[in-house]
Structure formats: structure tokens, C-alpha cells
N, C-alpha and C positions, 0 to 999 in steps of 0.2 A: 080121565078127561072125557067130558061129554062132547060128543060130536053131533052136530046138527046138519042134515043134508039140505042142499039148496038145488032147485031145478031151474036152470037158465035156458032160455030159448033164443036161438039165433033168428035173424030176419028170414032165413030160409025155412023156418019152422022146425029145424032139427034141435035136439036137446043136448045140453052140456051138463054133465054130472059135476056137482060142486058141493063143498061142505065147509063148515067153519067151527071153531071152538074158541071160547073165551071164558075166563072165570070172573070177568067184571063187565059191567055195562059201559064203563069208561076206562078202557085199557090205555097203556102208555102209547101204543101205536097199533095199527092193523097191518100185519104182514100178509101180502098176497103172493102166493108161491106159484110160479110157472115151472112145471116139471120138464124133464128132458124127453128126447125122442125115445119111443119104444117102451116107455114105462107108464106109470100112472100116479095120481096124487096120493093114494093111500099108502104108498111106500114111505111117505113123509109123516105118518101119524106119530111115531116116537119122537121125531125131530120137532114136530108141532107141540108136543106135550111139554118139551123143555121151554119153549117160548111162552106157552100159556102159563106155566108155573112162575114165570117172571113178569106176569101181568101184561103180556102182549096178546092181542087177538090174532088168530091165524086162519086164513082163508085159502083154500086150494081147490083146483078143479082139474078134470081130465080134458086135455086138448081134444079138439075135433079129430076123429080117427084114432083115438087112444082110450084105453081103459073102458069105463062104462058110458062114455059119451057116444053120440051118434057119429056116423061117418065111416067110410071104408078105411080099414086099418092101414096106417102109414101113408095116408093120402090127404091132400087138401086141394080144393078147387083153385085157390089162390091164397097169397099171404095175408090178404085183408081179413080172412076169417080169424086169424090169430089176433089181429088188432081188435076185431069185434068182441072176441071173448074177453080180452082184458078190459075193454070199456064196460062190458056188463058186470064184471067183477068189481071194478072201481065204483060203479054206481051202487052195487049191492053193499059194498064196504061202507060207503057214505050213508046209506040208509040204516044199516045196522048200528053203526057207531058214528053218529053225527059229530063233526068238528074234531075228530080224532085223526092225527097224522097217519098217512098211508105210505107204506113201504112196498115197492114192487121188487120182488126177489126172484131171480130166474136162474135155474141151473141148466147147463148144457144147451140144448135147443131152446129151453126156456130163457136162458141168458140172452141168446140172440133175439128172442121175442121181446124181452123186457127192455133191452137197450134200444131196439128200433122203435118200440112204443114211446119210450122217453124222448127220443129224437123227433119223432113225427107228430106226437100228440102233445108234447110239452108238459107232460105230467107223468108220474105223481111227483111228490116233493122229494122223495129219497129213492135211490136206485141201488140194488145189490145184484151182482152176478158172480156165480161160482162156476168155474170151468166152462165158460160160454163157448158154444159152437159158432165161432166167427169164421174159422177155417178148420178143416179136419186135420188131425195130426199127420195123417198120411193121405195127401190129396190124390184124387183119381188121376190116372195118366191122361195125356192129351187124347189118345184114341178112345178111352172110356168116356171122357167128357164129350167127345164128338157123338158117340152113340147115345149118350144120355140126352143130348140136345135134340137128336133126331126123334128119340122116343117121346120126349116132352111134347113134340108136335103131333106125332101120329098115334101114340098110346100113353097119354099122360098119367092114367090111373093104373098102369100095369104094376102089379105088386112084385117086388124083387126082394129076395133075402139079402139083407145088408150084412157085409162081412165084418161085423163088430164082435170082438172077442170079449165075453163077459168077465174074463179074468183081469181085464184092464179097469174094471170098475173100482175095485178096492183090494187092499192086501188081505182083507178078512175073508177067509174061506166060507164062512157062514153067509156073509152078504152075497158073495158070488153064487153060492148054491141056491139061495132064496131067489136071486134074480133069474137064474136059469129055470126054476120050477114054478115061478109065479104065473098063474094062468092068465092074469090081466096084462102081462108084458107081451110084446110081440117084436119080432125081428124084421118087420116088413117096411119097405120104403118104396115110393113110386118116383118116377122121373120128375113129376111136377113138384113134389115135396122137396126133393134134393135140389132141384133148380131154384126154387123159391128161397130156401134157406141159404143157399150159396150166394144168391143175389143180395139178400138182406145182410149177410155178413160183409160183403163188399161195400154196401151202403154204409154200414156202421163204421168201417175203417175210414171211408172217405169223408164222413160227416161228424165224427166223434168230437171234433173241435167245437161244434155248435152246442154241445151238451152244457147246460147252465145250472145243473143241480148236483148236489153231493152224490158221488158214485163210489161205492166200495166194490173192488174187484179182487177176487181170490182165485188162485190157480196152482195146481201141483205141477212141478216141472218134469215129472215122469208120466204125465198124462199121455196115453197112447191113443186116445179117442178124439179129443178136441185140442187144437193147437195152443200150447202154452205160449209160444212165440207170438201168435196173433194177439193174445191178451196183453202180453208185455208191450207189444207195439202200440196198443191203444193209448197207453200212458204217455207216449211222446207228444200227442196232440190234444190231450184232455187235461185242462187245467183243474177240473173239479174231481179228478179221479185219485183215489187212494188204492194203490196196487200192492197186494201182499202175496208173495210167492211162498210155496211150501215145498221144500226140498225133498225129493224122492217120493212124493205122494202121487197117487193115481187120480182117477177122474172124479170120484165121489168123495170130496173132502169131508162131508158130513157123515160118511160111513168109514172113515179111516180111523182106526182105534187110537193111533198115536197122536192124532191132531184134532179129532172132532171136538174135544172139550175146549181146546184153544180156539178153534174156528167159531164155536158158539159164543165164547167169551168176547172175541173180537167183534162179532156182529152185534151183540147186545150193547157193548160199550160204544160202538160207532153210532148205532141208532140213538142211544141215549144222549150222546154228545151233540148230535145234529138236531134232534127235536127240541133240545134245550136252547139252541141258538135263536 
């Protein structure tokens, strides 16, 4: 799979690392991948290869403060910077593949970003989220939330080691080991990032009924990182949502050996069915 790098520049002048791959100038659709907190887009190269082999274009990028993009690790000045990233990616996707349907696909924190982008910007045409960070599986205590709120005012960019257990990513020992040793991963989070993602998750819950586009939502019910119950709760108020749970599966469904082929098949079938409508 040939991978071509893209350099995107934010209004602040800071750079965002991005890349894409496609075997065709006219693919079935363009999949734009929002990765999760603490990781980076190159963790999805093998996943991308599967989509490219099915004649989908695949575009991914490192969020601000992640991977090879600019910004303090685990920090954002405000949530709008994520929205700006997605707008740049959407514009680039349309330039590279004019008139081709666009699918915004977010995992974990990226799911939070993708859902909120779809709600506030009224695009793209299709939305996918896997294990979205709408709420954490283990929410901070009231005391901890109070201290985070104080720090968000007086030291918003203070880097804190997040208490995320990599063993909750996947049942695959090799996936967990690679996650632990990947030099582009980081375990840092700031009060501002935590506060902004928490607020955006609450916004998604309160406004999901306004979503007017096809939405595929997948989540493992043994996820110890992002709340499965928060995802299931979105279904109650979202008329366009197709929710598929995965019993006993952890956070990264695309890295779960027992179900990743099924997950891939479901996503491809869902995209194909919706772009044909």
C-alpha cells in the first residue's frame, strides 16, 4: 500500500501530520479516520490497507498534541482545534477525490470528535464511531473533578500521567506490547483536554437527537476505557443510529482477533449500503 503524506496547517500556523492511500482515482468512498487519545494515525496503517484493497480511499492524521503533529502532548487550547482539523481533512478529501462520498470514522476520543463534528458542522454524509469516549468507563470522583476544574483555570496545560491501563486495549498481547513500546504514543493529558472532551461528550448526549445522517456505532461491552453504556444510551435518542455491541470485547475492536474481521465486514457493508441509497 502506497502511503502519501500530507502537510496541513492550522490557522495558528502549527502543522498537522496527515497521510492518505488509495488504489484508485475514483474510490467507492473516502474514509477519514480520527484516532484516539494518546495514540497516532500510523497505528491504523494495516487497518487502512484492508479498506484500500476494497477500493476505499483512506485518510488519517495525528491530532494536535499527538504523534507527529505540533502541539504540547496531551493538550489542546480549546475543542475548536479538533473541529478545525476535521474541516481541513474534509477539504483535502474533496480536493483529492472530487464528488466521492466522505465517511468520517472516529475511534475513542476520535469518536467524540467525529460525533460532535457531525452535530455542529452538519457534515459529512456518513458517520462511524467505534468505542467513542462519550464518558469514561470509570468516571473521576467528585473530588478529582473539582481539582481538575481548578487546574483547568490556573494550569490548563499541566501534563498529567493518565491512569489508562494498556491491557484494556485488546485481548491480543502483541497489540498491548506494541502500544506500550510505541515511541509515538504518550500517556499524557492536561486539565484542559480532559475538560473539553468531557464537555463535548455531554453535548453529544444532549444533542444526538438532532443527528440527521446515517450513523454506525460499535462498542465492546467489556471496554474498561470508554463507557459502553454511554454509547448504548445514544441509541435511545438517535433515529439514524445503527448500534452493534460486541460481547466481551475490549476497547480496540479493530485489534480484537476474534471480531476484527467481522467489524471490518460490517463497516464495509454498511458504507456500501448507504452510499448506494
